[in-house]
PDBQT receptor file of N, H, CA, C and O in Angstrom, charges set to zero:
ATOM      1  N   MET A   1     107.000  96.067 103.124  1.00  0.00    +0.000 N 
ATOM      2  CA  MET A   1     107.542  95.894 101.867  1.00  0.00    +0.000 C 
ATOM      3  C   MET A   1     109.344  95.823 102.394  1.00  0.00    +0.000 C 
ATOM      4  O   MET A   1     109.646  96.101 103.554  1.00  0.00    +0.000 OA
ATOM      5  N   SER A   2     110.190  95.498 101.564  1.00  0.00    +0.000 N 
ATOM      6  H   SER A   2     109.945  95.272 100.621  1.00  0.00    +0.000 HD
ATOM      7  CA  SER A   2     111.266  94.649 102.087  1.00  0.00    +0.000 C 
ATOM      8  C   SER A   2     111.726  95.491 100.379  1.00  0.00    +0.000 C 
ATOM      9  O   SER A   2     111.110  95.589  99.317  1.00  0.00    +0.000 OA
ATOM     10  N   ILE A   3     113.553  96.126 101.000  1.00  0.00    +0.000 N 
ATOM     11  H   ILE A   3     114.053  96.046 101.863  1.00  0.00    +0.000 HD
ATOM     12  CA  ILE A   3     114.037  96.702  99.300  1.00  0.00    +0.000 C 
ATOM     13  C   ILE A   3     115.555  96.518  99.864  1.00  0.00    +0.000 C 
ATOM     14  O   ILE A   3     116.036  96.973 100.901  1.00  0.00    +0.000 OA
ATOM     15  N   GLU A   4     116.086  95.808  98.981  1.00  0.00    +0.000 N 
ATOM     16  H   GLU A   4     115.695  95.438  98.138  1.00  0.00    +0.000 HD
ATOM     17  CA  GLU A   4     117.745  95.307  99.263  1.00  0.00    +0.000 C 
ATOM     18  C   GLU A   4     118.474  95.612  97.947  1.00  0.00    +0.000 C 
ATOM     19  O   GLU A   4     118.229  94.860  97.004  1.00  0.00    +0.000 OA
ATOM     20  N   ASP A   5     119.313  96.591  97.770  1.00  0.00    +0.000 N 
ATOM     21  H   ASP A   5     119.512  97.202  98.536  1.00  0.00    +0.000 HD
ATOM     22  CA  ASP A   5     120.542  96.274  96.418  1.00  0.00    +0.000 C 
ATOM     23  C   ASP A   5     118.870  96.805  95.276  1.00  0.00    +0.000 C 
ATOM     24  O   ASP A   5     118.287  97.889  95.247  1.00  0.00    +0.000 OA
ATOM     25  N   ASN A   6     118.549  95.411  94.444  1.00  0.00    +0.000 N 
ATOM     26  H   ASN A   6     119.023  94.530  94.468  1.00  0.00    +0.000 HD
ATOM     27  CA  ASN A   6     118.385  95.175  92.961  1.00  0.00    +0.000 C 
ATOM     28  C   ASN A   6     117.038  94.288  93.715  1.00  0.00    +0.000 C 
ATOM     29  O   ASN A   6     116.474  93.423  93.044  1.00  0.00    +0.000 OA
ATOM     30  N   LYS A   7     116.664  94.524  94.891  1.00  0.00    +0.000 N 
ATOM     31  H   LYS A   7     117.122  95.226  95.436  1.00  0.00    +0.000 HD
ATOM     32  CA  LYS A   7     115.231  93.240  94.848  1.00  0.00    +0.000 C 
ATOM     33  C   LYS A   7     113.945  94.414  95.707  1.00  0.00    +0.000 C 
ATOM     34  O   LYS A   7     113.825  95.465  96.337  1.00  0.00    +0.000 OA
ATOM     35  N   VAL A   8     113.489  93.689  95.346  1.00  0.00    +0.000 N 
ATOM     36  H   VAL A   8     113.587  92.835  94.834  1.00  0.00    +0.000 HD
ATOM     37  CA  VAL A   8     111.809  94.889  96.577  1.00  0.00    +0.000 C 
ATOM     38  C   VAL A   8     110.968  92.949  96.769  1.00  0.00    +0.000 C 
ATOM     39  O   VAL A   8     110.925  92.038  95.942  1.00  0.00    +0.000 OA
ATOM     40  N   VAL A   9     110.490  93.012  98.081  1.00  0.00    +0.000 N 
ATOM     41  H   VAL A   9     110.524  93.751  98.753  1.00  0.00    +0.000 HD
ATOM     42  CA  VAL A   9     109.753  92.175  98.297  1.00  0.00    +0.000 C 
ATOM     43  C   VAL A   9     108.499  92.731  99.090  1.00  0.00    +0.000 C 
ATOM     44  O   VAL A   9     108.576  93.575  99.983  1.00  0.00    +0.000 OA
ATOM     45  N   VAL A  10     107.407  92.173  98.664  1.00  0.00    +0.000 N 
ATOM     46  H   VAL A  10     107.345  91.487  97.939  1.00  0.00    +0.000 HD
ATOM     47  CA  VAL A  10     106.104  93.013  98.905  1.00  0.00    +0.000 C 
ATOM     48  C   VAL A  10     105.085  92.061  99.347  1.00  0.00    +0.000 C 
ATOM     49  O   VAL A  10     104.616  91.431  98.399  1.00  0.00    +0.000 OA
ATOM     50  N   ARG A  11     104.503  91.703 100.701  1.00  0.00    +0.000 N 
ATOM     51  H   ARG A  11     104.884  92.215 101.471  1.00  0.00    +0.000 HD
ATOM     52  CA  ARG A  11     103.463  90.883 101.587  1.00  0.00    +0.000 C 
ATOM     53  C   ARG A  11     102.387  91.622 101.320  1.00  0.00    +0.000 C 
ATOM     54  O   ARG A  11     102.695  92.794 101.538  1.00  0.00    +0.000 OA
ATOM     55  N   GLY A  12     101.123  91.527 100.908  1.00  0.00    +0.000 N 
ATOM     56  H   GLY A  12     100.873  90.575 100.731  1.00  0.00    +0.000 HD
ATOM     57  CA  GLY A  12      99.880  91.759 101.502  1.00  0.00    +0.000 C 
ATOM     58  C   GLY A  12      98.739  91.038 101.564  1.00  0.00    +0.000 C 
ATOM     59  O   GLY A  12      98.808  89.872 101.176  1.00  0.00    +0.000 OA
ATOM     60  N   THR A  13      97.632  91.479 101.987  1.00  0.00    +0.000 N 
ATOM     61  H   THR A  13      97.575  92.426 102.303  1.00  0.00    +0.000 HD
ATOM     62  CA  THR A  13      96.337  91.049 102.581  1.00  0.00    +0.000 C 
ATOM     63  C   THR A  13      95.527  91.457 101.689  1.00  0.00    +0.000 C 
ATOM     64  O   THR A  13      95.055  92.590 101.778  1.00  0.00    +0.000 OA
ATOM     65  N   LEU A  14      95.257  90.758 100.820  1.00  0.00    +0.000 N 
ATOM     66  H   LEU A  14      95.641  89.838 100.747  1.00  0.00    +0.000 HD
ATOM     67  CA  LEU A  14      94.207  91.450  99.727  1.00  0.00    +0.000 C 
ATOM     68  C   LEU A  14      92.530  90.934  99.892  1.00  0.00    +0.000 C 
ATOM     69  O   LEU A  14      92.594  89.705  99.861  1.00  0.00    +0.000 OA
ATOM     70  N   THR A  15      91.264  91.293 100.032  1.00  0.00    +0.000 N 
ATOM     71  H   THR A  15      91.212  92.291 100.057  1.00  0.00    +0.000 HD
ATOM     72  CA  THR A  15      89.861  91.163 100.149  1.00  0.00    +0.000 C 
ATOM     73  C   THR A  15      89.190  91.711  99.296  1.00  0.00    +0.000 C 
ATOM     74  O   THR A  15      89.142  92.911  99.027  1.00  0.00    +0.000 OA
ATOM     75  N   GLY A  16      88.470  90.586  98.688  1.00  0.00    +0.000 N 
ATOM     76  H   GLY A  16      88.509  89.611  98.906  1.00  0.00    +0.000 HD
ATOM     77  CA  GLY A  16      87.726  91.063  97.700  1.00  0.00    +0.000 C 
ATOM     78  C   GLY A  16      86.033  90.054  97.655  1.00  0.00    +0.000 C 
ATOM     79  O   GLY A  16      85.733  89.179  98.467  1.00  0.00    +0.000 OA
ATOM     80  N   THR A  17      85.017  90.604  96.267  1.00  0.00    +0.000 N 
ATOM     81  H   THR A  17      85.260  91.315  95.607  1.00  0.00    +0.000 HD
ATOM     82  CA  THR A  17      83.922  89.370  96.325  1.00  0.00    +0.000 C 
ATOM     83  C   THR A  17      83.910  89.008  95.282  1.00  0.00    +0.000 C 
ATOM     84  O   THR A  17      84.009  89.798  94.344  1.00  0.00    +0.000 OA
ATOM     85  N   ASN A  18      83.777  87.636  95.103  1.00  0.00    +0.000 N 
ATOM     86  H   ASN A  18      83.697  86.994  95.865  1.00  0.00    +0.000 HD
ATOM     87  CA  ASN A  18      83.600  87.096  93.397  1.00  0.00    +0.000 C 
ATOM     88  C   ASN A  18      82.540  87.299  93.001  1.00  0.00    +0.000 C 
ATOM     89  O   ASN A  18      81.531  86.635  93.241  1.00  0.00    +0.000 OA
ATOM     90  N   GLU A  19      82.653  88.414  92.226  1.00  0.00    +0.000 N 
ATOM     91  H   GLU A  19      83.472  88.954  92.032  1.00  0.00    +0.000 HD
ATOM     92  CA  GLU A  19      81.876  88.439  91.378  1.00  0.00    +0.000 C 
ATOM     93  C   GLU A  19      81.427  88.072  89.982  1.00  0.00    +0.000 C 
ATOM     94  O   GLU A  19      80.261  88.007  89.592  1.00  0.00    +0.000 OA
ATOM     95  N   GLY A  20      82.440  87.858  89.343  1.00  0.00    +0.000 N 
ATOM     96  H   GLY A  20      83.387  87.910  89.660  1.00  0.00    +0.000 HD
ATOM     97  CA  GLY A  20      83.274  87.390  88.119  1.00  0.00    +0.000 C 
ATOM     98  C   GLY A  20      83.542  86.062  87.780  1.00  0.00    +0.000 C 
ATOM     99  O   GLY A  20      83.783  85.644  88.912  1.00  0.00    +0.000 OA
ATOM    100  N   SER A  21      83.719  84.787  86.817  1.00  0.00    +0.000 N 
ATOM    101  H   SER A  21      83.523  85.127  85.898  1.00  0.00    +0.000 HD
ATOM    102  CA  SER A  21      84.147  84.131  86.624  1.00  0.00    +0.000 C 
ATOM    103  C   SER A  21      85.743  84.185  87.187  1.00  0.00    +0.000 C 
ATOM    104  O   SER A  21      86.276  85.283  87.344  1.00  0.00    +0.000 OA
ATOM    105  N   LEU A  22      86.353  83.136  87.432  1.00  0.00    +0.000 N 
ATOM    106  H   LEU A  22      85.919  82.243  87.304  1.00  0.00    +0.000 HD
ATOM    107  CA  LEU A  22      88.189  83.151  88.032  1.00  0.00    +0.000 C 
ATOM    108  C   LEU A  22      88.644  81.819  87.802  1.00  0.00    +0.000 C 
ATOM    109  O   LEU A  22      88.188  80.801  88.322  1.00  0.00    +0.000 OA
ATOM    110  N   ILE A  23      89.350  81.885  87.182  1.00  0.00    +0.000 N 
ATOM    111  H   ILE A  23      89.720  82.713  86.760  1.00  0.00    +0.000 HD
ATOM    112  CA  ILE A  23      89.832  80.849  86.465  1.00  0.00    +0.000 C 
ATOM    113  C   ILE A  23      89.250  79.936  85.980  1.00  0.00    +0.000 C 
ATOM    114  O   ILE A  23      89.909  78.900  86.073  1.00  0.00    +0.000 OA
ATOM    115  N   GLY A  24      88.001  79.774  85.336  1.00  0.00    +0.000 N 
ATOM    116  H   GLY A  24      87.466  80.615  85.261  1.00  0.00    +0.000 HD
ATOM    117  CA  GLY A  24      87.143  79.635  84.712  1.00  0.00    +0.000 C 
ATOM    118  C   GLY A  24      85.659  78.621  85.557  1.00  0.00    +0.000 C 
ATOM    119  O   GLY A  24      85.120  77.598  85.135  1.00  0.00    +0.000 OA
ATOM    120  N   MET A  25      85.350  79.447  86.890  1.00  0.00    +0.000 N 
ATOM    121  H   MET A  25      85.789  80.278  87.233  1.00  0.00    +0.000 HD
ATOM    122  CA  MET A  25      84.731  79.267  87.779  1.00  0.00    +0.000 C 
ATOM    123  C   MET A  25      84.064  80.083  88.141  1.00  0.00    +0.000 C 
ATOM    124  O   MET A  25      84.389  81.263  88.274  1.00  0.00    +0.000 OA
ATOM    125  N   PRO A  26      82.578  79.401  88.457  1.00  0.00    +0.000 N 
ATOM    126  CA  PRO A  26      81.412  80.935  87.953  1.00  0.00    +0.000 C 
ATOM    127  C   PRO A  26      81.541  81.628  89.399  1.00  0.00    +0.000 C 
ATOM    128  O   PRO A  26      81.828  81.119  90.483  1.00  0.00    +0.000 OA
ATOM    129  N   ALA A  27      81.325  82.568  89.158  1.00  0.00    +0.000 N 
ATOM    130  H   ALA A  27      81.092  82.981  88.278  1.00  0.00    +0.000 HD
ATOM    131  CA  ALA A  27      81.143  83.964  90.113  1.00  0.00    +0.000 C 
ATOM    132  C   ALA A  27      80.394  82.908  91.476  1.00  0.00    +0.000 C 
ATOM    133  O   ALA A  27      79.555  82.029  91.284  1.00  0.00    +0.000 OA
ATOM    134  N   THR A  28      80.959  83.294  92.772  1.00  0.00    +0.000 N 
ATOM    135  H   THR A  28      81.641  84.009  92.928  1.00  0.00    +0.000 HD
ATOM    136  CA  THR A  28      79.928  82.661  94.207  1.00  0.00    +0.000 C 
ATOM    137  C   THR A  28      79.406  83.554  94.801  1.00  0.00    +0.000 C 
ATOM    138  O   THR A  28      78.456  83.105  95.443  1.00  0.00    +0.000 OA
ATOM    139  N   SER A  29      79.602  85.225  95.003  1.00  0.00    +0.000 N 
ATOM    140  H   SER A  29      80.373  85.589  94.482  1.00  0.00    +0.000 HD
ATOM    141  CA  SER A  29      79.426  86.276  95.301  1.00  0.00    +0.000 C 
ATOM    142  C   SER A  29      79.817  86.298  96.598  1.00  0.00    +0.000 C 
ATOM    143  O   SER A  29      79.485  87.284  97.255  1.00  0.00    +0.000 OA
ATOM    144  N   ARG A  30      80.668  85.136  97.305  1.00  0.00    +0.000 N 
ATOM    145  H   ARG A  30      80.938  84.335  96.771  1.00  0.00    +0.000 HD
ATOM    146  CA  ARG A  30      80.920  85.484  98.546  1.00  0.00    +0.000 C 
ATOM    147  C   ARG A  30      82.358  86.294  98.891  1.00  0.00    +0.000 C 
ATOM    148  O   ARG A  30      83.125  86.374  97.931  1.00  0.00    +0.000 OA
ATOM    149  N   LYS A  31      82.694  86.747  99.831  1.00  0.00    +0.000 N 
ATOM    150  H   LYS A  31      82.071  86.682 100.611  1.00  0.00    +0.000 HD
ATOM    151  CA  LYS A  31      83.582  87.696  99.778  1.00  0.00    +0.000 C 
ATOM    152  C   LYS A  31      85.168  86.455 100.708  1.00  0.00    +0.000 C 
ATOM    153  O   LYS A  31      84.968  85.514 101.476  1.00  0.00    +0.000 OA
ATOM    154  N   ALA A  32      86.469  86.958 100.244  1.00  0.00    +0.000 N 
ATOM    155  H   ALA A  32      86.631  87.722  99.620  1.00  0.00    +0.000 HD
ATOM    156  CA  ALA A  32      87.423  86.347 100.832  1.00  0.00    +0.000 C 
ATOM    157  C   ALA A  32      88.761  87.399 101.151  1.00  0.00    +0.000 C 
ATOM    158  O   ALA A  32      88.996  88.541 100.757  1.00  0.00    +0.000 OA
ATOM    159  N   THR A  33      89.174  86.888 101.643  1.00  0.00    +0.000 N 
ATOM    160  H   THR A  33      88.984  85.960 101.963  1.00  0.00    +0.000 HD
ATOM    161  CA  THR A  33      90.249  88.210 102.299  1.00  0.00    +0.000 C 
ATOM    162  C   THR A  33      91.816  86.402 102.007  1.00  0.00    +0.000 C 
ATOM    163  O   THR A  33      91.702  85.222 102.340  1.00  0.00    +0.000 OA
ATOM    164  N   TRP A  34      92.723  86.977 101.454  1.00  0.00    +0.000 N 
ATOM    165  H   TRP A  34      92.816  87.935 101.184  1.00  0.00    +0.000 HD
ATOM    166  CA  TRP A  34      94.141  86.246 101.320  1.00  0.00    +0.000 C 
ATOM    167  C   TRP A  34      95.085  86.495 101.017  1.00  0.00    +0.000 C 
ATOM    168  O   TRP A  34      95.036  87.376 100.158  1.00  0.00    +0.000 OA
ATOM    169  N   THR A  35      96.373  86.092 101.331  1.00  0.00    +0.000 N 
ATOM    170  H   THR A  35      96.413  85.377 102.028  1.00  0.00    +0.000 HD
ATOM    171  CA  THR A  35      97.116  86.935 101.493  1.00  0.00    +0.000 C 
ATOM    172  C   THR A  35      98.402  86.765 100.152  1.00  0.00    +0.000 C 
ATOM    173  O   THR A  35      98.005  86.006  99.268  1.00  0.00    +0.000 OA
ATOM    174  N   ALA A  36      99.426  87.185  99.968  1.00  0.00    +0.000 N 
ATOM    175  H   ALA A  36      99.749  87.802 100.685  1.00  0.00    +0.000 HD
ATOM    176  CA  ALA A  36     100.482  87.112  98.658  1.00  0.00    +0.000 C 
ATOM    177  C   ALA A  36     101.843  88.241  98.635  1.00  0.00    +0.000 C 
ATOM    178  O   ALA A  36     102.022  89.438  98.860  1.00  0.00    +0.000 OA
ATOM    179  N   ILE A  37     102.632  87.078  98.225  1.00  0.00    +0.000 N 
ATOM    180  H   ILE A  37     102.486  86.106  98.042  1.00  0.00    +0.000 HD
ATOM    181  CA  ILE A  37     103.996  87.559  98.632  1.00  0.00    +0.000 C 
ATOM    182  C   ILE A  37     104.649  88.074  97.024  1.00  0.00    +0.000 C 
ATOM    183  O   ILE A  37     104.657  87.209  96.148  1.00  0.00    +0.000 OA
ATOM    184  N   HIS A  38     104.868  88.654  96.881  1.00  0.00    +0.000 N 
ATOM    185  H   HIS A  38     104.861  89.356  97.593  1.00  0.00    +0.000 HD
ATOM    186  CA  HIS A  38     105.780  89.323  95.419  1.00  0.00    +0.000 C 
ATOM    187  C   HIS A  38     107.229  89.728  95.483  1.00  0.00    +0.000 C 
ATOM    188  O   HIS A  38     107.465  90.805  96.031  1.00  0.00    +0.000 OA
ATOM    189  N   SER A  39     108.601  88.772  94.830  1.00  0.00    +0.000 N 
ATOM    190  H   SER A  39     108.410  87.898  94.384  1.00  0.00    +0.000 HD
ATOM    191  CA  SER A  39     109.374  89.661  94.787  1.00  0.00    +0.000 C 
ATOM    192  C   SER A  39     109.841  90.052  93.597  1.00  0.00    +0.000 C 
ATOM    193  O   SER A  39     109.631  89.140  92.796  1.00  0.00    +0.000 OA
ATOM    194  N   PHE A  40     110.354  90.931  93.104  1.00  0.00    +0.000 N 
ATOM    195  H   PHE A  40     110.525  91.672  93.754  1.00  0.00    +0.000 HD
ATOM    196  CA  PHE A  40     111.051  91.655  91.817  1.00  0.00    +0.000 C 
ATOM    197  C   PHE A  40     112.347  91.596  92.238  1.00  0.00    +0.000 C 
ATOM    198  O   PHE A  40     112.772  91.521  93.391  1.00  0.00    +0.000 OA
ATOM    199  N   ARG A  41     113.197  91.657  90.756  1.00  0.00    +0.000 N 
ATOM    200  H   ARG A  41     112.852  91.718  89.819  1.00  0.00    +0.000 HD
ATOM    201  CA  ARG A  41     114.460  92.009  90.691  1.00  0.00    +0.000 C 
ATOM    202  C   ARG A  41     114.174  93.295  90.009  1.00  0.00    +0.000 C 
ATOM    203  O   ARG A  41     113.046  93.574  89.603  1.00  0.00    +0.000 OA
ATOM    204  N   LEU A  42     115.400  94.228  89.861  1.00  0.00    +0.000 N 
ATOM    205  H   LEU A  42     116.316  94.002  90.190  1.00  0.00    +0.000 HD
ATOM    206  CA  LEU A  42     115.193  95.253  89.272  1.00  0.00    +0.000 C 
ATOM    207  C   LEU A  42     116.440  95.400  88.640  1.00  0.00    +0.000 C 
ATOM    208  O   LEU A  42     117.403  94.893  89.216  1.00  0.00    +0.000 OA
ATOM    209  N   ALA A  43     116.700  96.225  87.145  1.00  0.00    +0.000 N 
ATOM    210  H   ALA A  43     115.918  96.636  86.677  1.00  0.00    +0.000 HD
ATOM    211  CA  ALA A  43     118.159  96.163  86.498  1.00  0.00    +0.000 C 
ATOM    212  C   ALA A  43     117.938  97.466  85.522  1.00  0.00    +0.000 C 
ATOM    213  O   ALA A  43     117.472  97.179  84.419  1.00  0.00    +0.000 OA
ATOM    214  N   GLY A  44     118.169  98.683  85.737  1.00  0.00    +0.000 N 
ATOM    215  H   GLY A  44     118.547  98.916  86.633  1.00  0.00    +0.000 HD
ATOM    216  CA  GLY A  44     118.186  99.121  84.694  1.00  0.00    +0.000 C 
ATOM    217  C   GLY A  44     116.798 100.088  85.028  1.00  0.00    +0.000 C 
ATOM    218  O   GLY A  44     115.971 100.274  84.136  1.00  0.00    +0.000 OA
ATOM    219  N   GLY A  45     116.614 100.713  86.466  1.00  0.00    +0.000 N 
ATOM    220  H   GLY A  45     117.286 100.562  87.191  1.00  0.00    +0.000 HD
ATOM    221  CA  GLY A  45     115.498 100.972  86.375  1.00  0.00    +0.000 C 
ATOM    222  C   GLY A  45     114.275  99.912  85.870  1.00  0.00    +0.000 C 
ATOM    223  O   GLY A  45     113.346 100.648  85.535  1.00  0.00    +0.000 OA
ATOM    224  N   LYS A  46     113.925  98.666  85.696  1.00  0.00    +0.000 N 
ATOM    225  H   LYS A  46     114.680  98.069  85.967  1.00  0.00    +0.000 HD
ATOM    226  CA  LYS A  46     112.518  98.088  85.423  1.00  0.00    +0.000 C 
ATOM    227  C   LYS A  46     112.848  96.580  85.940  1.00  0.00    +0.000 C 
ATOM    228  O   LYS A  46     113.886  95.953  86.150  1.00  0.00    +0.000 OA
ATOM    229  N   VAL A  47     111.362  96.289  86.047  1.00  0.00    +0.000 N 
ATOM    230  H   VAL A  47     110.519  96.799  85.876  1.00  0.00    +0.000 HD
ATOM    231  CA  VAL A  47     111.558  94.796  86.331  1.00  0.00    +0.000 C 
ATOM    232  C   VAL A  47     111.908  94.001  85.493  1.00  0.00    +0.000 C 
ATOM    233  O   VAL A  47     111.336  94.007  84.403  1.00  0.00    +0.000 OA
ATOM    234  N   VAL A  48     113.055  92.997  85.789  1.00  0.00    +0.000 N 
ATOM    235  H   VAL A  48     113.520  92.992  86.675  1.00  0.00    +0.000 HD
ATOM    236  CA  VAL A  48     113.395  92.269  85.007  1.00  0.00    +0.000 C 
ATOM    237  C   VAL A  48     113.360  90.601  85.428  1.00  0.00    +0.000 C 
ATOM    238  O   VAL A  48     114.123  89.885  84.778  1.00  0.00    +0.000 OA
ATOM    239  N   GLU A  49     112.733  90.117  86.207  1.00  0.00    +0.000 N 
ATOM    240  H   GLU A  49     112.113  90.698  86.735  1.00  0.00    +0.000 HD
ATOM    241  CA  GLU A  49     112.526  89.367  86.914  1.00  0.00    +0.000 C 
ATOM    242  C   GLU A  49     111.059  89.456  88.236  1.00  0.00    +0.000 C 
ATOM    243  O   GLU A  49     110.932  90.302  89.122  1.00  0.00    +0.000 OA
ATOM    244  N   HIS A  50     110.260  88.429  87.966  1.00  0.00    +0.000 N 
ATOM    245  H   HIS A  50     110.363  87.743  87.246  1.00  0.00    +0.000 HD
ATOM    246  CA  HIS A  50     109.532  88.553  89.352  1.00  0.00    +0.000 C 
ATOM    247  C   HIS A  50     108.666  87.438  89.707  1.00  0.00    +0.000 C 
ATOM    248  O   HIS A  50     107.666  87.050  89.103  1.00  0.00    +0.000 OA
ATOM    249  N   TRP A  51     109.149  87.014  90.691  1.00  0.00    +0.000 N 
ATOM    250  H   TRP A  51     109.961  87.329  91.182  1.00  0.00    +0.000 HD
ATOM    251  CA  TRP A  51     108.256  85.942  91.306  1.00  0.00    +0.000 C 
ATOM    252  C   TRP A  51     106.927  85.706  92.171  1.00  0.00    +0.000 C 
ATOM    253  O   TRP A  51     107.285  85.706  93.349  1.00  0.00    +0.000 OA
ATOM    254  N   GLY A  52     106.184  85.598  92.123  1.00  0.00    +0.000 N 
ATOM    255  H   GLY A  52     105.893  85.599  91.166  1.00  0.00    +0.000 HD
ATOM    256  CA  GLY A  52     104.773  85.389  93.170  1.00  0.00    +0.000 C 
ATOM    257  C   GLY A  52     104.164  84.355  94.245  1.00  0.00    +0.000 C 
ATOM    258  O   GLY A  52     103.462  83.635  93.536  1.00  0.00    +0.000 OA
ATOM    259  N   ASN A  53     104.081  84.022  95.186  1.00  0.00    +0.000 N 
ATOM    260  H   ASN A  53     104.652  84.607  95.763  1.00  0.00    +0.000 HD
ATOM    261  CA  ASN A  53     103.025  83.154  95.728  1.00  0.00    +0.000 C 
ATOM    262  C   ASN A  53     102.191  83.726  96.469  1.00  0.00    +0.000 C 
ATOM    263  O   ASN A  53     102.381  84.275  97.554  1.00  0.00    +0.000 OA
ATOM    264  N   VAL A  54     101.123  83.582  95.799  1.00  0.00    +0.000 N 
ATOM    265  H   VAL A  54     100.969  83.135  94.917  1.00  0.00    +0.000 HD
ATOM    266  CA  VAL A  54      99.439  83.823  96.259  1.00  0.00    +0.000 C 
ATOM    267  C   VAL A  54      98.981  82.578  97.102  1.00  0.00    +0.000 C 
ATOM    268  O   VAL A  54      99.414  81.430  97.005  1.00  0.00    +0.000 OA
ATOM    269  N   ASP A  55      98.058  83.031  97.907  1.00  0.00    +0.000 N 
ATOM    270  H   ASP A  55      97.706  83.964  97.985  1.00  0.00    +0.000 HD
ATOM    271  CA  ASP A  55      97.430  81.666  99.034  1.00  0.00    +0.000 C 
ATOM    272  C   ASP A  55      95.949  81.242  98.179  1.00  0.00    +0.000 C 
ATOM    273  O   ASP A  55      94.833  81.505  98.627  1.00  0.00    +0.000 OA
ATOM    274  N   MET A  56      96.198  80.534  96.861  1.00  0.00    +0.000 N 
ATOM    275  H   MET A  56      97.105  80.320  96.497  1.00  0.00    +0.000 HD
ATOM    276  CA  MET A  56      94.867  80.020  96.452  1.00  0.00    +0.000 C 
ATOM    277  C   MET A  56      93.963  78.975  96.838  1.00  0.00    +0.000 C 
ATOM    278  O   MET A  56      92.757  78.969  96.590  1.00  0.00    +0.000 OA
ATOM    279  N   MET A  57      94.712  77.941  97.562  1.00  0.00    +0.000 N 
ATOM    280  H   MET A  57      95.691  77.946  97.764  1.00  0.00    +0.000 HD
ATOM    281  CA  MET A  57      93.925  77.208  98.122  1.00  0.00    +0.000 C 
ATOM    282  C   MET A  57      92.879  77.941  99.254  1.00  0.00    +0.000 C 
ATOM    283  O   MET A  57      91.698  77.651  99.444  1.00  0.00    +0.000 OA
ATOM    284  N   GLY A  58      93.690  78.984  99.943  1.00  0.00    +0.000 N 
ATOM    285  H   GLY A  58      94.649  79.220  99.789  1.00  0.00    +0.000 HD
ATOM    286  CA  GLY A  58      92.432  79.453 100.900  1.00  0.00    +0.000 C 
ATOM    287  C   GLY A  58      91.551  79.933 100.181  1.00  0.00    +0.000 C 
ATOM    288  O   GLY A  58      90.427  79.467  99.999  1.00  0.00    +0.000 OA
ATOM    289  N   LEU A  59      92.063  81.014  99.671  1.00  0.00    +0.000 N 
ATOM    290  H   LEU A  59      92.976  81.393  99.819  1.00  0.00    +0.000 HD
ATOM    291  CA  LEU A  59      90.821  81.825  98.260  1.00  0.00    +0.000 C 
ATOM    292  C   LEU A  59      89.942  81.059  97.895  1.00  0.00    +0.000 C 
ATOM    293  O   LEU A  59      88.800  81.490  98.056  1.00  0.00    +0.000 OA
ATOM    294  N   MET A  60      90.073  79.753  97.316  1.00  0.00    +0.000 N 
ATOM    295  H   MET A  60      91.001  79.403  97.185  1.00  0.00    +0.000 HD
ATOM    296  CA  MET A  60      88.873  78.778  96.328  1.00  0.00    +0.000 C 
ATOM    297  C   MET A  60      88.240  78.388  97.644  1.00  0.00    +0.000 C 
ATOM    298  O   MET A  60      87.019  78.521  97.554  1.00  0.00    +0.000 OA
ATOM    299  N   THR A  61      88.653  77.917  98.937  1.00  0.00    +0.000 N 
ATOM    300  H   THR A  61      89.644  77.808  99.010  1.00  0.00    +0.000 HD
ATOM    301  CA  THR A  61      87.980  77.329 100.153  1.00  0.00    +0.000 C 
ATOM    302  C   THR A  61      86.963  78.726 100.396  1.00  0.00    +0.000 C 
ATOM    303  O   THR A  61      85.733  78.751 100.390  1.00  0.00    +0.000 OA
ATOM    304  N   GLN A  62      87.552  79.422 100.527  1.00  0.00    +0.000 N 
ATOM    305  H   GLN A  62      88.552  79.402 100.532  1.00  0.00    +0.000 HD
ATOM    306  CA  GLN A  62      86.430  80.448 100.808  1.00  0.00    +0.000 C 
ATOM    307  C   GLN A  62      85.491  80.675 100.010  1.00  0.00    +0.000 C 
ATOM    308  O   GLN A  62      84.360  80.633 100.493  1.00  0.00    +0.000 OA
ATOM    309  N   LEU A  63      85.622  80.965  98.653  1.00  0.00    +0.000 N 
ATOM    310  H   LEU A  63      86.541  80.999  98.260  1.00  0.00    +0.000 HD
ATOM    311  CA  LEU A  63      85.198  80.818  97.928  1.00  0.00    +0.000 C 
ATOM    312  C   LEU A  63      83.725  79.889  97.720  1.00  0.00    +0.000 C 
ATOM    313  O   LEU A  63      82.620  80.329  97.403  1.00  0.00    +0.000 OA
ATOM    314  N   GLY A  64      84.116  78.464  98.011  1.00  0.00    +0.000 N 
ATOM    315  H   GLY A  64      85.014  78.107  98.268  1.00  0.00    +0.000 HD
ATOM    316  CA  GLY A  64      83.437  77.369  98.184  1.00  0.00    +0.000 C 
ATOM    317  C   GLY A  64      84.012  76.413  96.899  1.00  0.00    +0.000 C 
ATOM    318  O   GLY A  64      83.353  75.386  96.743  1.00  0.00    +0.000 OA
ATOM    319  N   HIS A  65      84.909  76.564  96.156  1.00  0.00    +0.000 N 
ATOM    320  H   HIS A  65      85.445  77.398  96.283  1.00  0.00    +0.000 HD
ATOM    321  CA  HIS A  65      85.559  76.193  95.436  1.00  0.00    +0.000 C 
ATOM    322  C   HIS A  65      85.884  74.993  95.640  1.00  0.00    +0.000 C 
ATOM    323  O   HIS A  65      85.631  73.955  95.028  1.00  0.00    +0.000 OA
ATOM    324  N   ILE A  66      86.555  75.252  96.691  1.00  0.00    +0.000 N 
ATOM    325  H   ILE A  66      86.761  76.095  97.188  1.00  0.00    +0.000 HD
ATOM    326  CA  ILE A  66      87.378  73.538  97.592  1.00  0.00    +0.000 C 
ATOM    327  C   ILE A  66      86.632  73.315  99.072  1.00  0.00    +0.000 C 
ATOM    328  O   ILE A  66      86.639  74.110 100.012  1.00  0.00    +0.000 OA
ATOM    329  N   PRO A  67      86.166  72.372  99.027  1.00  0.00    +0.000 N 
ATOM    330  CA  PRO A  67      85.630  71.782 100.449  1.00  0.00    +0.000 C 
ATOM    331  C   PRO A  67      86.973  72.103 101.765  1.00  0.00    +0.000 C 
ATOM    332  O   PRO A  67      88.127  71.720 101.954  1.00  0.00    +0.000 OA
ATOM    333  N   SER A  68      85.972  73.036 102.461  1.00  0.00    +0.000 N 
ATOM    334  H   SER A  68      85.034  73.347 102.307  1.00  0.00    +0.000 HD
ATOM    335  CA  SER A  68      86.607  72.899 103.442  1.00  0.00    +0.000 C 
ATOM    336  C   SER A  68      87.526  71.878 104.780  1.00  0.00    +0.000 C 
ATOM    337  O   SER A  68      88.087  72.449 105.715  1.00  0.00    +0.000 OA
TER     338      SER A  68
């Protein structure tokens, strides 16, 4: 995590099992690990802007929705 003035950046690695539909695609019961980066701008103690980047290609490939 990085904090500078009114901006916060968080990078994480997530792991989960696809047990329900995901953006309209059926569950696969497969496990997956993917990364995400989120940037926030704060004002008055509140989040006023948010940008996110999630490795959806890697996630969908691991779940079998996109051929490797």
